[in-house]
C-alpha positions in Angstrom: 82.5 -68.7 -42.3 83.0 -67.9 -46.1 81.1 -71.2 -47.1 78.3 -70.9 -49.7 74.6 -70.9 -48.4 72.2 -72.7 -50.6 69.3 -70.1 -49.6 70.8 -67.4 -51.4 69.9 -68.3 -54.9 71.1 -66.2 -58.1 67.4 -64.6 -58.2 67.8 -63.3 -54.6 71.5 -62.7 -54.1 71.4 -59.0 -55.4 68.5 -58.3 -53.1 70.4 -60.1 -50.0 73.7 -57.9 -51.4 71.7 -54.6 -50.7 70.4 -55.7 -47.3 73.6 -56.7 -46.4 74.7 -53.3 -47.4 71.6 -51.3 -45.9 72.8 -53.2 -42.3 76.3 -52.2 -42.8 75.3 -48.3 -43.4 72.5 -48.6 -40.3 75.5 -49.6 -38.0 77.4 -46.8 -38.9 80.8 -48.7 -39.0 83.4 -49.1 -41.8 83.0 -52.4 -43.8 86.6 -53.4 -42.5 85.1 -52.7 -38.6 81.9 -54.4 -39.5 84.0 -57.6 -40.9 86.2 -57.5 -37.7 83.3 -57.8 -35.6 81.9 -60.6 -37.6 85.3 -62.4 -37.3 85.0 -62.2 -41.3 87.4 -60.7 -43.5 87.1 -57.0 -45.1 87.4 -58.4 -48.5 84.9 -61.2 -48.0 82.3 -58.8 -46.6 83.0 -56.3 -49.4 82.5 -58.8 -51.9 79.3 -60.1 -50.3 78.0 -56.6 -50.2 78.7 -56.1 -54.2 76.9 -59.6 -54.5 80.0 -61.6 -55.7 80.0 -63.9 -52.7 77.0 -65.9 -51.0 77.7 -65.9 -46.9 76.9 -69.1 -45.4 75.2 -70.0 -42.2 78.3 -69.1 -40.0 78.1 -65.5 -41.6 74.4 -65.2 -41.4 74.5 -66.3 -37.7 77.3 -63.9 -36.5 75.0 -61.1 -38.3 72.3 -62.1 -36.2 74.3 -62.6 -33.0 76.2 -59.2 -33.3 74.1 -56.8 -34.6 70.5 -58.5 -33.9 69.6 -58.6 -37.7 66.9 -61.0 -38.6 68.3 -63.9 -41.0 64.7 -64.1 -42.6 64.9 -60.5 -43.2 68.4 -60.7 -44.7 67.9 -63.5 -46.7 64.4 -63.0 -48.6 63.8 -59.3 -47.8 60.3 -60.4 -45.7 59.5 -58.6 -42.4 61.9 -56.3 -41.1 65.5 -55.8 -40.5 65.2 -56.5 -36.9 62.2 -59.2 -37.1 59.4 -58.6 -34.7 61.1 -56.2 -32.5 61.0 -53.3 -35.0 58.1 -50.9 -36.0 56.6 -51.9 -39.3 56.4 -48.2 -41.0 54.2 -49.1 -43.9 51.6 -50.7 -41.5 51.9 -47.5 -39.1 51.2 -45.2 -41.9 48.3 -47.6 -42.9 46.8 -47.1 -39.4 47.3 -43.6 -39.3 45.5 -42.9 -42.4 42.6 -45.1 -41.3 42.4 -43.1 -38.1 42.3 -40.1 -40.1 39.4 -41.5 -42.7 37.6 -42.4 -39.3 37.8 -39.3 -37.5 36.7 -37.4 -40.9 33.5 -39.7 -41.3 32.6 -39.6 -37.6 33.5 -36.4 -36.4 32.9 -34.2 -39.7 30.1 -36.5 -40.6 31.7 -36.4 -44.4 29.9 -38.6 -46.9 33.3 -39.6 -48.7 34.9 -40.9 -45.7 31.8 -42.7 -44.9 31.4 -44.5 -48.0 35.4 -45.2 -47.9 34.9 -46.8 -44.4 32.1 -49.2 -45.9 34.4 -50.0 -48.9 37.2 -51.0 -46.3 35.0 -52.8 -43.9 33.6 -55.0 -47.0 37.1 -55.5 -48.6 36.3 -53.6 -51.5 38.8 -51.0 -51.7 40.2 -51.8 -55.0 36.9 -50.9 -56.7 37.6 -47.2 -55.8 41.4 -47.3 -56.1 41.1 -45.5 -59.7 38.7 -42.8 -58.6 40.5 -39.5 -58.7 38.2 -37.9 -56.4 39.0 -40.7 -53.8 42.8 -39.9 -54.3 42.2 -36.1 -53.9 40.1 -36.8 -50.5 42.8 -39.2 -49.0 45.7 -36.6 -50.1 43.5 -33.7 -48.3 43.2 -35.8 -45.1 46.1 -37.9 -44.9 48.4 -37.0 -41.8 51.4 -35.5 -42.6 54.5 -35.5 -40.0 57.7 -36.0 -41.3 59.4 -36.0 -38.0 57.1 -38.7 -36.9 58.1 -40.8 -40.0 61.9 -39.7 -39.4 61.5 -40.8 -35.8 60.1 -44.0 -36.5 62.8 -44.7 -39.3 65.5 -43.8 -36.6 64.2 -46.1 -34.1 64.1 -49.2 -36.7 67.8 -48.5 -37.5 69.0 -48.3 -34.3 67.8 -51.3 -32.6 71.1 -53.1 -33.3 73.0 -52.2 -30.3 71.6 -52.7 -26.2 73.8 -49.8 -25.4 71.5 -47.2 -24.6 74.2 -44.4 -24.4 75.4 -45.4 -27.9 71.8 -45.5 -29.0 71.3 -42.3 -28.1 74.5 -40.9 -29.3 73.9 -42.6 -32.7 70.3 -41.4 -33.0 71.5 -37.6 -32.4 74.1 -38.1 -35.1 71.5 -39.3 -37.6 69.1 -36.8 -36.9 71.3 -33.9 -37.2 72.9 -35.5 -40.3 69.4 -35.8 -41.9 68.6 -32.0 -41.2 71.7 -30.9 -42.0 71.4 -32.6 -45.5 68.2 -30.7 -46.1 69.6 -27.2 -45.0 68.9 -24.4 -47.8 72.5 -24.0 -49.3 74.4 -21.0 -50.3 74.9 -22.0 -54.1 77.4 -19.6 -55.0 79.7 -20.5 -51.9 79.1 -24.4 -52.9 79.9 -23.6 -56.3 83.2 -21.7 -55.3 84.1 -24.7 -52.9 83.7 -27.2 -55.7 86.2 -25.3 -57.9 88.5 -24.4 -55.2 88.2 -20.5 -56.0 86.8 -17.8 -53.7 84.2 -15.6 -54.8 83.1 -12.2 -53.3 80.2 -10.5 -54.4 80.0 -6.5 -53.6 77.6 -3.8 -55.1 80.2 -0.9 -54.8 81.9 0.7 -57.8 85.0 -1.5 -57.1 83.9 -5.1 -57.3 85.9 -8.3 -56.9 84.2 -11.1 -59.1 85.3 -14.7 -59.0 88.8 -13.7 -57.8 89.6 -10.6 -60.3 89.2 -7.0 -59.8 86.6 -4.9 -62.1 86.6 -1.4 -61.8 83.3 0.3 -63.5 84.1 3.0 -65.7 
């Protein structure tokens, strides 16, 4: 399984390695477990994910069979990770923006939106791409729904298994991890944990700061 695939040229080997690493991360598996499921050695997968080895056809077929990853995407970056079965997030964002423009033009009778619709229909949108007023208009009407984008990304990222129970568990874990990473942090406590010390702050006459007693005179 460790033969070289001629399709992975020096020009795209770095991109291949990054995409392989993305696949491994999306599965939530360690590199060793990922390799075991493919019947490959952990060392070979590690080297491939760092761009040091170029996997052959057997390896690519195994990634496709076991994890449902598109070989075309893995080799070239074209399409989506899971081929036609996933959601193209960029296309979906474009559709949502077009809907916002259409609604503003028709429902609000907005002249800028009407002009923009005409440019889109005639394929002349690039003519107005550098216009600051147009950019400001699009920023104003653009739909903002970070949860929707997150849902789409999670959907695409968890198509690698047909086990619905595993999908639900993994999706929930990914959603929780997403928001845990974005929670406001107690900066003082974080610094204390990093330094291995305990910090208590009291506003009484007797204070304990950074592990030392301090008595005001």
